[in-house]
N, C-alpha and C positions, 0 to 999 in steps of 0.2 A: 491384559489390558479389555479394560470393560467395553460396550459397545458406544455408548454414550461418548469416550474418551475417542474414539476410532472415529466416529464420525465427524469429531470437532476437528481432530488432526487433521483427516483427510480433507474436510472444508478449508483449514485455514491452509493445508500445501497447494489445493485446487484455487483459492484465490487468489494468495499471496502469487506464486508463478505466472498465475494470467499479464502480471504487470511485467514481466521480464521484457516479451517480445515489444511491448513499448518505450518502456525504459534501452533497453536495447538500439530498436530506428531511433528512437531520440540522439542518444548518445552518438550514434557513428553519422546519423544525418544529419542532424543540428535540423532539423527541419520540426518548427513547432507551431507549424499553420495550422494545422489542423487540430492542433489543444486549446479547447475552452481554459480561457485564466480562470471565470469567476469559477468553473466547474471545480479546478484543482484546485482552485483556493478554497471552497468549503468542503473537496476531496480528503485534504489534507488534513484541516481542522477534524473533522469526523473520523478518523483515522487515530489523530492524536486521543479523542475524546477515547475512542475506543480501547485503545491499546490503554489508558487511565482505567477506562471498567474492566478490564483483566487485570489490573496489576493490583485492583485494590478487590477483586473477587481470589485471587488467587489460581485464576484460570491458562494455565498456562499454555492451550491453544492461541488464546483470543491473544495473549502478550506475544507472545512469539510469534504469529502470524503478522498480528498487528505491528511489531517492530521492524520486520521487513516491509510490509505494506509501505508503512511510514517514511523510510527508508528510501526506497522509491521514488513514491509521490514528491517528496521534498526534493528529491535529486529532479525528476523532472517538472515540477512547478521552477526552479531554480531556474532551469535551461528555458522554458518560454519565457521568465522574467529576462534573462539577459541576452535571447536571440528573436526576441518579437522585431 
C-alpha cells in the first residue's frame, strides 16, 4: 500500500468513526435537541456529493468512508426530523 493510500484510509477511518458516538447517543436517547437541522441537512447533502465525487474518481477510501458516513448522517437527520 502506498503512503497516499494509507493516509486516505486513515482519514476515512477516523472521520467516519467520529460519527458513531453521536449516532449511538441519538439512537439510544432519542435526544435531538442539540442537533442543528440546517447543519445536518447541509452536511448530509455534502457527504452525498463527496460520495459521488469519490465514485467518479474511483477513489475507494472516499467512497467507502462517505458511504458509511452518509448512512450515519442520514439516520441522525431522520431522527432529528422524527423526534423534534
